[in-house]
Short mmCIF file of the C-alpha atoms (twelve columns), coordinates in Angstrom:
data_MODEL
# 
_entry.id   MODEL 
# 
loop_
_atom_site.group_PDB 
_atom_site.id 
_atom_site.type_symbol 
_atom_site.label_atom_id 
_atom_site.label_alt_id 
_atom_site.label_comp_id 
_atom_site.label_asym_id 
_atom_site.label_seq_id 
_atom_site.Cartn_x 
_atom_site.Cartn_y 
_atom_site.Cartn_z 
_atom_site.pdbx_PDB_model_num 
ATOM 1   C CA . MET A 1   1.409   103.377 9.890  1 
ATOM 2   C CA . THR A 2   -0.064  99.862  9.415  1 
ATOM 3   C CA . ASP A 3   2.783   97.134  9.600  1 
ATOM 4   C CA . GLN A 4   2.415   93.371  9.465  1 
ATOM 5   C CA . LYS A 5   3.743   90.442  11.830 1 
ATOM 6   C CA . ASP A 6   4.596   86.881  10.853 1 
ATOM 7   C CA . LEU A 7   2.532   84.331  13.281 1 
ATOM 8   C CA . THR A 8   3.325   81.373  11.227 1 
ATOM 9   C CA . GLU A 9   3.965   80.529  7.476  1 
ATOM 10  C CA . THR A 10  0.234   80.970  6.947  1 
ATOM 11  C CA . ARG A 11  -0.694  83.915  9.137  1 
ATOM 12  C CA . ARG A 12  0.237   87.623  9.142  1 
ATOM 13  C CA . LEU A 13  -1.460  90.113  10.906 1 
ATOM 14  C CA . ALA A 14  -1.939  93.589  10.213 1 
ATOM 15  C CA . TYR A 15  -1.596  96.078  13.020 1 
ATOM 16  C CA . ASP A 16  -0.869  100.060 13.933 1 
ATOM 17  C CA . GLN A 17  1.509   100.792 16.999 1 
ATOM 18  C CA . THR A 18  2.238   104.022 18.740 1 
ATOM 19  C CA . ALA A 19  5.117   104.158 20.842 1 
ATOM 20  C CA . GLY A 20  4.719   105.912 24.299 1 
ATOM 21  C CA . ARG A 21  4.834   105.525 28.050 1 
ATOM 22  C CA . GLY A 22  3.156   102.415 29.706 1 
ATOM 23  C CA . PRO A 23  0.960   100.751 30.721 1 
ATOM 24  C CA . GLY A 24  0.222   100.580 26.933 1 
ATOM 25  C CA . ILE A 25  -3.211  100.097 25.623 1 
ATOM 26  C CA . VAL A 26  -4.084  97.381  23.482 1 
ATOM 27  C CA . PHE A 27  -7.522  97.062  21.610 1 
ATOM 28  C CA . LEU A 28  -9.326  94.122  20.669 1 
ATOM 29  C CA . GLY A 29  -12.027 94.303  18.198 1 
ATOM 30  C CA . GLY A 30  -15.185 92.424  17.509 1 
ATOM 31  C CA . PHE A 31  -16.198 89.672  15.321 1 
ATOM 32  C CA . ASN A 32  -16.151 90.646  11.661 1 
ATOM 33  C CA . SER A 33  -14.845 94.012  12.547 1 
ATOM 34  C CA . THR A 34  -11.392 95.499  11.863 1 
ATOM 35  C CA . LYS A 35  -8.672  97.812  13.401 1 
ATOM 36  C CA . ASP A 36  -10.018 100.775 11.517 1 
ATOM 37  C CA . GLY A 37  -13.249 100.954 13.763 1 
ATOM 38  C CA . THR A 38  -14.506 104.134 15.273 1 
ATOM 39  C CA . LYS A 39  -13.661 103.279 18.709 1 
ATOM 40  C CA . ALA A 40  -10.164 101.949 17.882 1 
ATOM 41  C CA . ARG A 41  -9.234  105.143 16.338 1 
ATOM 42  C CA . HIS A 42  -10.684 107.532 18.718 1 
ATOM 43  C CA . LEU A 43  -8.495  105.569 21.391 1 
ATOM 44  C CA . GLU A 44  -5.434  105.932 19.243 1 
ATOM 45  C CA . ALA A 45  -5.969  109.698 18.685 1 
ATOM 46  C CA . TRP A 46  -6.219  109.730 22.769 1 
ATOM 47  C CA . ALA A 47  -3.377  107.832 23.357 1 
ATOM 48  C CA . LYS A 48  -1.336  110.024 20.901 1 
ATOM 49  C CA . ALA A 49  -2.236  112.928 22.656 1 
ATOM 50  C CA . GLN A 50  -1.613  111.489 25.997 1 
ATOM 51  C CA . GLY A 51  1.920   110.078 24.860 1 
ATOM 52  C CA . ARG A 52  0.628   106.578 25.705 1 
ATOM 53  C CA . ALA A 53  1.792   103.440 23.934 1 
ATOM 54  C CA . PHE A 54  -1.258  102.090 21.882 1 
ATOM 55  C CA . LEU A 55  -1.829  99.164  19.496 1 
ATOM 56  C CA . ARG A 56  -4.659  97.923  17.148 1 
ATOM 57  C CA . PHE A 57  -4.697  95.033  15.046 1 
ATOM 58  C CA . ASP A 58  -6.737  92.844  12.687 1 
ATOM 59  C CA . TYR A 59  -7.285  89.287  13.648 1 
ATOM 60  C CA . SER A 60  -6.549  86.658  10.973 1 
ATOM 61  C CA . GLY A 61  -9.341  86.929  8.472  1 
ATOM 62  C CA . HIS A 62  -10.146 90.128  9.378  1 
ATOM 63  C CA . GLY A 63  -9.490  93.584  7.787  1 
ATOM 64  C CA . SER A 64  -6.179  93.639  6.064  1 
ATOM 65  C CA . SER A 65  -4.691  90.465  7.927  1 
ATOM 66  C CA . MET A 66  -4.300  87.495  5.706  1 
ATOM 67  C CA . GLY A 67  -6.411  84.407  6.111  1 
ATOM 68  C CA . ASP A 68  -10.229 83.594  5.408  1 
ATOM 69  C CA . MET A 69  -12.878 84.701  7.653  1 
ATOM 70  C CA . ARG A 70  -14.596 81.240  7.386  1 
ATOM 71  C CA . ASP A 71  -11.348 79.569  8.696  1 
ATOM 72  C CA . GLY A 72  -11.290 81.390  11.694 1 
ATOM 73  C CA . SER A 73  -12.196 80.285  15.333 1 
ATOM 74  C CA . ILE A 74  -12.043 81.662  18.786 1 
ATOM 75  C CA . SER A 75  -8.610  79.624  19.425 1 
ATOM 76  C CA . ALA A 76  -7.065  81.329  16.394 1 
ATOM 77  C CA . TRP A 77  -8.000  84.757  17.365 1 
ATOM 78  C CA . PHE A 78  -6.871  84.181  20.791 1 
ATOM 79  C CA . GLU A 79  -3.635  83.074  19.322 1 
ATOM 80  C CA . ASP A 80  -3.516  86.227  17.268 1 
ATOM 81  C CA . ALA A 81  -4.023  88.290  20.382 1 
ATOM 82  C CA . THR A 82  -1.576  86.783  22.651 1 
ATOM 83  C CA . ALA A 83  1.075   86.980  19.566 1 
ATOM 84  C CA . ILE A 84  0.451   90.514  19.153 1 
ATOM 85  C CA . VAL A 85  0.578   91.058  23.033 1 
ATOM 86  C CA . GLU A 86  3.764   89.110  24.016 1 
ATOM 87  C CA . GLY A 87  5.505   89.697  20.802 1 
ATOM 88  C CA . LEU A 88  4.992   93.829  20.027 1 
ATOM 89  C CA . THR A 89  4.564   95.162  23.768 1 
ATOM 90  C CA . LYS A 90  6.458   95.221  26.757 1 
ATOM 91  C CA . GLY A 91  5.467   95.279  30.272 1 
ATOM 92  C CA . ARG A 92  1.783   95.417  31.312 1 
ATOM 93  C CA . GLN A 93  -1.117  96.248  29.388 1 
ATOM 94  C CA . VAL A 94  -4.620  97.461  29.488 1 
ATOM 95  C CA . LEU A 95  -6.754  95.553  26.999 1 
ATOM 96  C CA . VAL A 96  -9.796  97.303  25.869 1 
ATOM 97  C CA . GLY A 97  -12.319 94.658  24.284 1 
ATOM 98  C CA . SER A 98  -15.303 95.354  22.256 1 
ATOM 99  C CA . SER A 99  -17.790 92.599  21.860 1 
ATOM 100 C CA . MET A 100 -15.956 89.314  20.855 1 
ATOM 101 C CA . GLY A 101 -12.762 91.431  21.907 1 
ATOM 102 C CA . GLY A 102 -14.244 91.314  25.443 1 
ATOM 103 C CA . TRP A 103 -14.126 87.341  25.247 1 
ATOM 104 C CA . ILE A 104 -10.407 87.688  24.120 1 
ATOM 105 C CA . ALA A 105 -9.498  89.758  26.818 1 
ATOM 106 C CA . CYS A 106 -10.942 87.573  29.245 1 
ATOM 107 C CA . LEU A 107 -8.974  84.555  28.045 1 
ATOM 108 C CA . LEU A 108 -5.700  86.753  27.863 1 
ATOM 109 C CA . ALA A 109 -6.444  87.679  31.339 1 
ATOM 110 C CA . ARG A 110 -6.826  84.339  32.632 1 
ATOM 111 C CA . ALA A 111 -3.666  83.067  30.410 1 
ATOM 112 C CA . VAL A 112 -1.169  85.727  31.102 1 
ATOM 113 C CA . PRO A 113 -2.379  87.845  34.114 1 
ATOM 114 C CA . LYS A 114 0.947   89.144  34.851 1 
ATOM 115 C CA . ARG A 115 0.981   90.898  31.334 1 
ATOM 116 C CA . VAL A 116 -2.634  92.602  31.969 1 
ATOM 117 C CA . ALA A 117 -2.898  95.999  33.876 1 
ATOM 118 C CA . GLY A 118 -6.544  96.216  33.384 1 
ATOM 119 C CA . LEU A 119 -9.299  95.350  31.240 1 
ATOM 120 C CA . VAL A 120 -12.168 97.728  29.799 1 
ATOM 121 C CA . LEU A 121 -14.963 95.433  28.138 1 
ATOM 122 C CA . ILE A 122 -17.114 97.377  25.859 1 
ATOM 123 C CA . ALA A 123 -20.489 95.383  25.186 1 
ATOM 124 C CA . PRO A 124 -18.436 92.102  26.058 1 
ATOM 125 C CA . ALA A 125 -19.528 88.966  24.243 1 
ATOM 126 C CA . PRO A 126 -18.178 85.776  25.935 1 
ATOM 127 C CA . ASP A 127 -19.559 82.412  24.896 1 
ATOM 128 C CA . PHE A 128 -21.261 84.169  22.007 1 
ATOM 129 C CA . THR A 129 -20.876 81.327  19.572 1 
ATOM 130 C CA . GLU A 130 -22.706 78.950  21.906 1 
ATOM 131 C CA . GLU A 131 -25.102 81.539  23.363 1 
ATOM 132 C CA . ARG A 132 -26.065 84.003  20.512 1 
ATOM 133 C CA . TYR A 133 -25.827 81.362  17.832 1 
ATOM 134 C CA . TRP A 134 -25.965 77.782  18.600 1 
ATOM 135 C CA . CYS A 135 -28.770 77.966  21.229 1 
ATOM 136 C CA . ALA A 136 -30.512 80.415  18.985 1 
ATOM 137 C CA . PHE A 137 -30.729 78.424  16.233 1 
ATOM 138 C CA . ASP A 138 -34.085 76.617  15.353 1 
ATOM 139 C CA . GLU A 139 -33.385 72.734  14.768 1 
ATOM 140 C CA . ALA A 140 -33.753 73.168  10.834 1 
ATOM 141 C CA . THR A 141 -30.908 75.350  11.189 1 
ATOM 142 C CA . ARG A 142 -28.829 73.173  13.592 1 
ATOM 143 C CA . GLU A 143 -29.322 70.206  11.018 1 
ATOM 144 C CA . ARG A 144 -28.160 72.442  8.286  1 
ATOM 145 C CA . LEU A 145 -25.161 73.655  9.996  1 
ATOM 146 C CA . GLU A 146 -24.202 69.920  10.935 1 
ATOM 147 C CA . ARG A 147 -25.040 68.692  7.561  1 
ATOM 148 C CA . GLU A 148 -23.114 71.669  5.285  1 
ATOM 149 C CA . GLY A 149 -20.666 72.993  7.831  1 
ATOM 150 C CA . ALA A 150 -21.935 76.469  7.728  1 
ATOM 151 C CA . VAL A 151 -24.735 78.768  7.823  1 
ATOM 152 C CA . GLU A 152 -25.513 82.273  7.124  1 
ATOM 153 C CA . VAL A 153 -27.236 84.558  9.587  1 
ATOM 154 C CA . PRO A 154 -27.955 88.357  8.889  1 
ATOM 155 C CA . SER A 155 -26.036 91.043  10.258 1 
ATOM 156 C CA . ALA A 156 -27.342 94.220  11.775 1 
ATOM 157 C CA . TYR A 157 -24.286 96.276  10.555 1 
ATOM 158 C CA . SER A 158 -23.808 95.124  7.090  1 
ATOM 159 C CA . ASP A 159 -26.005 93.730  3.885  1 
ATOM 160 C CA . ILE A 160 -23.576 90.889  3.786  1 
ATOM 161 C CA . PRO A 161 -24.502 88.219  6.099  1 
ATOM 162 C CA . TYR A 162 -22.127 86.604  8.653  1 
ATOM 163 C CA . VAL A 163 -21.116 82.952  7.851  1 
ATOM 164 C CA . ILE A 164 -21.216 80.704  10.983 1 
ATOM 165 C CA . THR A 165 -19.252 77.498  10.392 1 
ATOM 166 C CA . ARG A 166 -19.528 74.197  12.344 1 
ATOM 167 C CA . ALA A 167 -15.825 74.548  13.365 1 
ATOM 168 C CA . LEU A 168 -16.344 78.025  14.867 1 
ATOM 169 C CA . ILE A 169 -19.315 76.788  17.348 1 
ATOM 170 C CA . GLU A 170 -17.247 73.287  18.348 1 
ATOM 171 C CA . ASP A 171 -14.086 75.322  18.836 1 
ATOM 172 C CA . GLY A 172 -16.105 78.286  20.788 1 
ATOM 173 C CA . ARG A 173 -16.969 75.276  23.162 1 
ATOM 174 C CA . ARG A 174 -13.392 74.866  24.091 1 
ATOM 175 C CA . ASN A 175 -12.814 78.455  24.969 1 
ATOM 176 C CA . LEU A 176 -15.906 79.050  27.110 1 
ATOM 177 C CA . VAL A 177 -15.755 81.946  30.043 1 
ATOM 178 C CA . PHE A 178 -18.802 80.880  31.938 1 
ATOM 179 C CA . PRO A 179 -18.406 77.257  32.874 1 
ATOM 180 C CA . GLU A 180 -14.653 77.941  34.356 1 
ATOM 181 C CA . PRO A 181 -13.778 80.153  37.293 1 
ATOM 182 C CA . LEU A 182 -12.673 83.682  35.967 1 
ATOM 183 C CA . ARG A 183 -10.305 85.387  38.694 1 
ATOM 184 C CA . LEU A 184 -9.638  89.081  37.499 1 
ATOM 185 C CA . ASP A 185 -7.040  90.528  39.806 1 
ATOM 186 C CA . CYS A 186 -6.576  93.742  37.820 1 
ATOM 187 C CA . PRO A 187 -9.043  96.484  37.616 1 
ATOM 188 C CA . THR A 188 -11.833 95.614  35.233 1 
ATOM 189 C CA . ARG A 189 -14.622 98.112  34.022 1 
ATOM 190 C CA . ILE A 190 -17.563 96.779  31.981 1 
ATOM 191 C CA . LEU A 191 -19.396 99.169  29.764 1 
ATOM 192 C CA . HIS A 192 -22.916 98.286  28.340 1 
ATOM 193 C CA . GLY A 193 -25.568 100.111 26.599 1 
ATOM 194 C CA . THR A 194 -29.203 99.364  27.295 1 
ATOM 195 C CA . ALA A 195 -30.283 99.662  23.976 1 
ATOM 196 C CA . ASP A 196 -27.712 96.964  22.839 1 
ATOM 197 C CA . GLU A 197 -29.697 94.401  20.395 1 
ATOM 198 C CA . ALA A 198 -26.554 92.353  19.505 1 
ATOM 199 C CA . ILE A 199 -25.101 91.562  23.005 1 
ATOM 200 C CA . PRO A 200 -28.076 91.643  25.825 1 
ATOM 201 C CA . LEU A 201 -27.331 93.263  28.902 1 
ATOM 202 C CA . GLU A 202 -27.982 90.225  30.545 1 
ATOM 203 C CA . THR A 203 -24.311 88.940  29.385 1 
ATOM 204 C CA . SER A 204 -22.474 91.639  31.060 1 
ATOM 205 C CA . LEU A 205 -24.512 91.452  34.278 1 
ATOM 206 C CA . ARG A 206 -23.796 87.597  34.254 1 
ATOM 207 C CA . LEU A 207 -20.107 88.365  33.468 1 
ATOM 208 C CA . PHE A 208 -20.026 91.057  36.368 1 
ATOM 209 C CA . ASP A 209 -21.291 88.244  38.925 1 
ATOM 210 C CA . HIS A 210 -19.235 85.450  37.539 1 
ATOM 211 C CA . ALA A 211 -15.781 87.225  37.593 1 
ATOM 212 C CA . GLU A 212 -13.953 87.110  40.823 1 
ATOM 213 C CA . GLY A 213 -11.941 90.126  41.806 1 
ATOM 214 C CA . GLN A 214 -11.523 93.084  44.261 1 
ATOM 215 C CA . ASP A 215 -12.099 95.933  41.692 1 
ATOM 216 C CA . ILE A 216 -14.709 94.877  38.951 1 
ATOM 217 C CA . ARG A 217 -17.536 97.702  38.187 1 
ATOM 218 C CA . LEU A 218 -20.163 97.843  35.645 1 
ATOM 219 C CA . THR A 219 -21.508 100.800 33.989 1 
ATOM 220 C CA . LEU A 220 -24.656 100.865 32.150 1 
ATOM 221 C CA . VAL A 221 -25.321 103.815 29.414 1 
ATOM 222 C CA . LYS A 222 -29.202 104.198 29.095 1 
ATOM 223 C CA . GLY A 223 -29.806 104.531 25.299 1 
ATOM 224 C CA . ALA A 224 -26.526 103.170 23.911 1 
ATOM 225 C CA . ASP A 225 -26.457 100.499 21.091 1 
ATOM 226 C CA . HIS A 226 -23.950 97.978  20.390 1 
ATOM 227 C CA . ARG A 227 -21.632 100.153 18.558 1 
ATOM 228 C CA . PHE A 228 -21.268 102.453 21.664 1 
ATOM 229 C CA . SER A 229 -19.775 105.072 19.405 1 
ATOM 230 C CA . THR A 230 -21.520 108.434 20.008 1 
ATOM 231 C CA . PRO A 231 -19.463 110.927 21.302 1 
ATOM 232 C CA . ASP A 232 -20.761 110.553 25.132 1 
ATOM 233 C CA . CYS A 233 -19.840 106.743 24.612 1 
ATOM 234 C CA . LEU A 234 -16.594 107.632 23.071 1 
ATOM 235 C CA . ASP A 235 -15.626 109.775 25.875 1 
ATOM 236 C CA . LEU A 236 -16.677 107.230 28.481 1 
ATOM 237 C CA . VAL A 237 -14.383 104.968 27.165 1 
ATOM 238 C CA . THR A 238 -11.406 107.326 27.216 1 
ATOM 239 C CA . ARG A 239 -12.330 108.524 30.546 1 
ATOM 240 C CA . THR A 240 -12.435 104.589 31.641 1 
ATOM 241 C CA . VAL A 241 -9.051  103.785 30.107 1 
ATOM 242 C CA . GLU A 242 -7.428  106.756 31.462 1 
ATOM 243 C CA . GLU A 243 -8.670  105.737 35.053 1 
ATOM 244 C CA . ILE A 244 -7.173  102.209 34.589 1 
ATOM 245 C CA . ALA A 245 -3.952  103.285 33.040 1 
ATOM 246 C CA . ALA A 246 -3.300  105.839 35.677 1 
# 
């Protein structure tokens, strides 16, 4: 059952939570995605069958949560995730981060490592605001972004384009993963499809090399795209989560 949690006077987050044994599973969705996506629902069904605690939620400006997507930022969505983990869960959690959720999961592992039992990062997109948008924009697009404060970019998953704001780009630079050390002292699994056209495989390879830890593994799935939602991919996700949670 969907509920909402007050964060501030202006932000309420929608979430669905299932009680069960720990460590619990928290699903962190991607940019412009919702808690009702295929991977989140699949994991929830698996968790219920296993009797394991599970939580999925919408960041502010996403899905059923309050706020305007244009006002969002990596800092705000990281604050959302931190409030959800610290306010609604107990003990250590396995964080399953998809795309942008992988970036948020890395920030959580850096900020509150004692609350993180493990990471499962699906096509993680750390630093995407800088690397996939700003660095990929031509000079004319950059000038328009600086002048008008926002530009529209096409989405591979919707007829409605993404709105990328100057504030999102600038805030992203305050939350970059790659320039700073990333110590992951928990089991970490990175899953990435070789046919992913949204986040290149090189991003996961770079994250694999950049992160420091004793139990970090990278799995490549030939032919899988960014959705990573075929039956085989979903089974791989649940097997990986089960391994970490055990």
